[in-house]
C-alpha positions as CSV (number, residue, x, y, z in Angstrom):
1,M,-13.6,-6.9,23.7
2,R,-9.7,-6.4,23.2
3,N,-8.3,-3.8,21.2
4,A,-5.6,-4.1,19.1
5,K,-2.5,-1.9,18.0
6,I,0.6,-1.6,15.9
7,A,3.5,-3.0,18.2
8,G,6.2,-2.8,15.5
9,M,6.7,-1.6,11.5
10,G,9.2,-2.3,9.1
11,F,10.1,-1.9,5.4
12,F,12.0,-2.4,3.1
13,V,13.0,-1.1,-0.6
14,P,15.2,-2.4,-3.4
15,E,18.8,-0.6,-3.6
16,N,18.3,0.2,-7.3
17,I,17.4,3.7,-7.4
18,V,15.5,4.6,-10.7
19,T,15.5,8.6,-11.4
20,N,13.4,10.5,-13.6
21,D,16.2,11.2,-16.3
22,D,16.7,7.2,-16.1
23,L,13.1,6.6,-17.5
24,A,13.7,9.7,-20.0
25,Q,16.6,7.2,-21.5
26,M,13.4,4.6,-22.0
27,M,10.8,6.8,-23.1
28,E,9.2,10.6,-24.1
29,T,9.4,11.9,-21.0
30,N,11.9,14.1,-18.7
31,D,12.0,15.1,-14.9
32,A,10.1,18.6,-15.3
33,W,7.0,16.4,-16.8
34,I,7.1,13.8,-13.9
35,Q,7.3,16.0,-11.1
36,E,4.7,18.3,-12.8
37,R,2.1,15.6,-12.6
38,T,2.8,13.4,-9.8
39,G,5.5,14.7,-7.8
40,I,7.9,12.0,-8.3
41,Q,11.5,12.3,-8.7
42,E,12.8,8.7,-8.0
43,R,11.6,5.1,-7.8
44,R,12.9,2.1,-6.5
45,W,12.7,-1.1,-9.1
46,V,14.3,-4.4,-8.5
47,I,17.2,-5.9,-10.0
48,P,15.5,-8.9,-12.0
49,G,16.6,-11.8,-10.2
50,E,17.1,-10.2,-6.7
51,D,14.0,-9.6,-5.0
52,T,10.4,-11.0,-5.2
53,T,7.2,-10.0,-4.0
54,S,7.0,-12.2,-1.3
55,G,10.9,-12.4,-0.7
56,M,10.6,-8.1,0.0
57,G,7.6,-8.8,2.3
58,V,9.9,-11.3,4.6
59,K,12.6,-8.9,4.8
60,A,10.1,-5.9,5.8
61,A,8.3,-8.4,8.3
62,K,11.5,-9.4,10.3
63,M,12.3,-5.8,10.8
64,A,8.8,-5.5,12.0
65,I,9.0,-8.6,14.4
66,E,12.0,-7.1,15.7
67,N,10.4,-4.0,16.5
68,A,7.7,-5.3,18.2
69,N,10.3,-7.0,20.3
70,I,8.7,-10.5,19.9
71,D,9.9,-13.8,18.7
72,T,9.1,-14.9,15.4
73,Q,7.4,-18.1,16.6
74,D,4.9,-15.9,18.4
75,I,3.3,-15.1,15.2
76,D,-0.3,-16.9,14.9
77,F,-1.4,-15.3,11.6
78,I,-0.2,-13.7,8.6
79,I,-2.3,-11.4,6.2
80,F,-0.8,-10.5,3.2
81,A,-1.9,-7.5,0.8
82,T,-0.8,-7.3,-2.8
83,L,-1.7,-7.0,-6.6
84,S,1.4,-8.4,-8.0
85,P,2.0,-11.8,-6.2
86,D,5.1,-14.2,-7.0
87,Y,2.2,-16.3,-8.8
88,Y,-1.3,-16.5,-9.9
89,F,-1.8,-19.1,-6.9
90,P,-0.8,-19.6,-4.6
91,G,-1.0,-16.5,-2.8
92,P,2.4,-14.7,-1.0
93,G,1.0,-15.4,2.5
94,V,2.1,-18.9,2.8
95,Q,5.4,-18.4,1.3
96,V,6.1,-15.9,4.0
97,Q,4.9,-18.9,6.7
98,E,7.4,-21.2,5.0
99,A,10.3,-18.6,4.8
100,L,10.1,-17.3,8.4
101,G,9.7,-21.0,9.6
102,L,6.0,-21.1,10.9
103,D,4.0,-24.2,11.9
104,T,1.5,-24.3,9.8
105,I,-0.2,-21.0,10.7
106,G,-3.0,-19.4,8.9
107,A,-2.1,-17.2,5.9
108,L,-4.7,-14.9,4.3
109,D,-4.3,-12.8,0.8
110,V,-6.3,-9.7,0.3
111,R,-5.9,-8.6,-3.2
112,N,-7.7,-4.6,-2.9
113,Q,-4.4,-3.0,-4.4
114,C,-3.9,0.5,-3.4
115,S,-6.3,0.2,-0.3
116,G,-4.8,-3.5,0.7
117,F,-2.9,-2.4,3.7
118,V,-5.8,-0.7,5.0
119,Y,-8.1,-3.5,4.3
120,A,-5.5,-6.0,5.9
121,L,-5.2,-4.0,8.9
122,S,-9.0,-3.9,9.5
123,V,-9.1,-7.6,9.1
124,A,-6.3,-8.0,12.1
125,D,-8.3,-5.8,14.4
126,Q,-11.2,-7.8,14.2
127,F,-9.1,-10.9,14.7
128,I,-7.7,-9.3,17.9
129,K,-10.7,-8.2,19.0
130,T,-12.3,-11.2,19.3
131,G,-9.8,-13.3,20.8
132,M,-8.9,-15.6,17.6
133,Y,-5.4,-14.6,17.5
134,N,-2.3,-12.5,19.5
135,N,0.4,-11.6,17.0
136,I,-0.9,-10.8,13.6
137,L,1.9,-9.8,10.9
138,V,0.4,-7.5,8.5
139,I,2.4,-6.9,5.0
140,G,2.0,-5.0,1.9
141,S,4.4,-5.7,-0.7
142,E,4.4,-5.0,-4.4
143,L,7.0,-5.7,-7.3
144,H,5.3,-3.5,-10.2
145,S,8.2,-2.9,-12.3
146,G,8.3,-6.2,-13.8
147,G,4.8,-5.4,-15.5
148,L,5.1,-2.0,-16.6
149,E,5.5,-1.1,-20.3
150,K,8.3,0.7,-20.2
151,T,8.0,2.7,-23.7
152,T,6.4,6.6,-24.5
153,R,3.0,4.4,-25.0
154,G,2.9,3.7,-21.4
155,R,4.5,6.3,-20.1
156,G,1.3,7.5,-18.1
157,V,2.0,4.4,-15.9
158,S,5.0,3.5,-15.5
159,V,6.7,6.6,-14.1
160,I,4.5,6.3,-11.1
161,F,5.1,2.5,-10.0
162,G,7.8,1.8,-7.7
163,D,9.0,-1.4,-5.7
164,G,8.8,-2.4,-1.6
165,A,7.6,-3.7,1.1
166,G,6.0,-2.9,4.6
167,A,4.9,-4.9,7.5
168,A,3.1,-4.2,10.8
169,V,3.0,-6.5,13.8
170,V,-0.7,-6.4,15.1
171,T,-1.6,-7.4,19.0
172,P,-3.7,-6.7,21.9
173,S,-3.8,-3.1,23.6
174,D,-5.2,-1.7,26.6
175,Y,-8.5,0.7,25.8
176,S,-6.4,3.6,26.0
177,S,-4.5,2.9,22.7
178,G,-4.6,1.1,19.6
179,I,-6.8,0.7,16.4
180,L,-10.0,2.8,17.3
181,S,-12.0,2.1,13.6
182,T,-11.3,1.0,10.6
183,H,-13.9,2.0,7.4
184,L,-14.2,0.3,4.3
185,H,-15.8,1.1,0.6
186,S,-16.0,-0.3,-2.7
187,E,-17.6,1.1,-6.1
188,G,-17.2,-1.6,-9.0
189,A,-18.8,0.3,-11.4
190,H,-15.4,2.3,-11.7
191,A,-13.5,-1.3,-11.8
192,K,-12.0,-0.7,-15.4
193,E,-10.6,2.7,-14.9
194,L,-7.7,1.5,-13.0
195,A,-7.4,-2.3,-13.8
196,L,-4.7,-4.9,-15.6
197,I,-7.4,-6.6,-17.4
198,G,-5.5,-10.0,-18.9
199,P,-4.1,-12.6,-18.6
200,A,-7.1,-13.7,-16.6
201,T,-9.7,-16.6,-16.6
202,N,-11.9,-14.4,-19.5
203,R,-8.7,-13.5,-21.7
204,W,-6.1,-16.3,-21.3
205,V,-2.1,-16.8,-22.2
206,D,-3.2,-18.7,-24.8
207,E,-6.3,-16.3,-26.4
208,I,-3.4,-13.3,-26.0
209,I,-0.7,-15.1,-28.0
210,K,-3.1,-16.4,-30.6
211,D,-4.5,-12.8,-31.5
212,G,-0.3,-11.7,-31.4
213,D,-1.3,-7.9,-31.6
214,P,1.5,-6.0,-31.0
215,D,-0.7,-3.4,-30.0
216,D,-2.6,-5.0,-27.3
217,L,-1.9,-3.1,-24.4
218,S,-4.7,-5.1,-22.2
219,Y,-1.6,-7.6,-20.3
220,Y,-0.4,-4.1,-18.6
221,P,-1.8,-1.9,-16.4
222,H,-4.2,0.7,-17.5
223,M,-5.2,3.8,-15.7
224,N,-7.6,6.9,-16.7
225,G,-5.5,9.4,-14.6
226,N,-7.9,12.0,-14.7
227,Y,-10.8,10.1,-13.7
228,V,-8.9,8.5,-11.2
229,F,-7.7,11.5,-9.6
230,K,-11.4,13.2,-9.6
231,H,-12.8,10.3,-7.6
232,A,-9.9,10.3,-5.3
233,V,-9.9,13.8,-3.8
234,T,-13.5,13.4,-3.3
235,R,-13.4,10.4,-1.6
236,F,-10.1,10.6,0.6
237,P,-11.8,13.5,2.7
238,Q,-14.9,11.7,3.1
239,V,-13.3,8.3,4.4
240,I,-11.0,10.4,6.7
241,M,-14.1,12.1,8.2
242,E,-16.2,9.1,8.4
243,A,-13.1,7.7,10.6
244,L,-13.0,11.2,12.8
245,T,-16.6,11.4,12.9
246,Q,-17.4,8.0,14.7
247,N,-14.8,8.8,17.5
248,G,-15.6,12.4,18.1
249,Y,-12.5,14.2,16.4
250,K,-12.0,17.0,14.1
251,P,-9.0,17.3,11.4
252,E,-7.4,19.8,13.5
253,D,-7.1,17.1,16.0
254,I,-5.0,14.8,13.8
255,D,-1.4,14.5,14.7
256,L,-0.5,12.9,11.6
257,L,-2.4,11.7,8.0
258,V,-0.4,9.0,6.4
259,P,-2.4,9.0,3.1
260,H,-1.8,6.4,0.3
261,Q,1.1,7.5,-2.1
262,A,-0.6,7.6,-4.9
263,N,-0.2,10.8,-6.5
264,L,1.9,14.2,-4.7
265,R,-1.3,16.5,-5.7
266,I,-3.9,14.2,-4.7
267,A,-2.4,14.5,-1.0
268,Q,-1.9,17.8,-1.6
269,F,-5.0,18.6,-2.6
270,I,-6.5,16.9,0.1
271,Q,-4.3,18.6,3.1
272,R,-5.8,21.9,1.6
273,T,-9.3,20.7,1.5
274,M,-9.1,19.6,5.2
275,K,-6.9,22.7,5.9
276,L,-4.0,20.4,7.7
277,K,-0.8,21.9,8.2
278,D,2.7,20.5,6.4
279,D,4.0,18.6,9.9
280,Q,0.1,17.0,9.9
281,V,0.5,15.1,6.4
282,Y,3.1,12.5,5.8
283,N,4.3,12.2,2.1
284,N,7.4,10.2,0.9
285,I,6.4,9.5,-2.8
286,M,9.0,11.8,-4.1
287,R,11.5,9.1,-3.2
288,Y,9.6,6.0,-3.9
289,G,7.0,6.6,-6.1
290,N,3.7,4.8,-5.8
291,T,4.0,1.5,-4.4
292,T,0.4,0.4,-3.9
293,A,0.0,-1.8,-0.8
294,A,3.1,-1.0,0.3
295,S,2.7,2.8,0.3
296,I,1.1,3.1,3.7
297,P,3.3,0.8,5.8
298,I,6.5,2.1,4.0
299,A,5.5,5.8,4.6
300,L,4.4,4.6,8.5
301,S,7.5,3.1,9.3
302,E,9.5,6.1,7.8
303,A,7.4,8.3,9.8
304,L,8.1,6.4,13.0
305,Q,11.9,6.3,12.5
306,E,11.9,10.3,11.9
307,G,10.3,10.7,15.5
308,K,7.1,12.2,13.7
309,V,4.8,9.2,15.5
310,K,5.0,9.6,19.4
311,K,2.7,7.6,22.0
312,G,-0.4,9.3,22.3
313,D,-1.0,10.6,18.7
314,L,-3.9,10.5,16.6
315,V,-2.5,9.1,13.6
316,C,-5.1,8.5,10.2
317,L,-4.3,5.7,7.3
318,A,-6.3,6.6,4.2
319,A,-6.3,4.8,0.9
320,F,-8.0,5.0,-2.3
321,G,-7.6,3.1,-5.6
322,S,-8.1,0.2,-8.3
323,G,-11.6,-1.2,-7.9
324,F,-12.4,1.6,-6.9
325,T,-11.9,0.7,-3.3
326,W,-11.5,3.4,-0.6
327,A,-10.5,2.7,3.2
328,S,-9.0,4.8,6.4
329,A,-7.8,3.4,9.9
330,L,-7.8,5.8,13.0
331,I,-5.1,5.4,15.5
332,R,-4.3,6.3,19.1
333,W,-0.6,5.4,18.9
């Protein structure tokens, strides 16, 4: 059986920077309040009409393909992870296929929110190992800013999320490097603790319009912050240790942990729990906020650019979020 590796990475974030002080002009908040709770200093929000979820994904994909040193036409499958597609349907994978001019290749959309990129990477890993495909484009892209409640009543969610995209090209590898294992979990009992309930097939647009309730927030993201935090700091270490144990490693063997950028406090808690050094964990939530499915590929791309990942390094990716879903991937770079 073949092994799979990440051959190239790329990312894109909008130029428009929204600082905590900017948010203070929209709602009752301030820089200190946001940083104390999330660690976020600024995030990127698209200027309406300038970027889309699929469009940002295409920009990240082109960078990843160039970085992998392959031709765009070598891509033979697309996996696109997002919770914020351009359309209710179809998903953005087919939009990438069209934009890149790829000839009727398959496109799969993954709806696992914060864990989406790791789930998508796991799917790509299996396709490569079985020999079904050779060059898979894996994208995580999110446009949150258009669907946030940017007033005081929505600040618990709105101050956290940013827009952006990251992409990876996954190809065959020799057995000395590549994706060692992936680990996927879910617990739907907690689905409504972090969710966007409607519009949906059980609460469609005409019903929302008919109700006309100005206090109805069901069509904005809802998050039970403390509840999510408590579960995240439990599941993150579990799924990281699952990957390490299966492959015969310990936390001290990790060269770089790239966690989903949900909240800097969560990442710091995980670091303390697993007794990792500062140079073993990569965080960039301070600059970009939580970009959900895009956060890990954006962070990994930056870590590579900064020389924090070298050939032979043991890299762990880990995520937790809505669903609840959580996942990890262990990679020998």
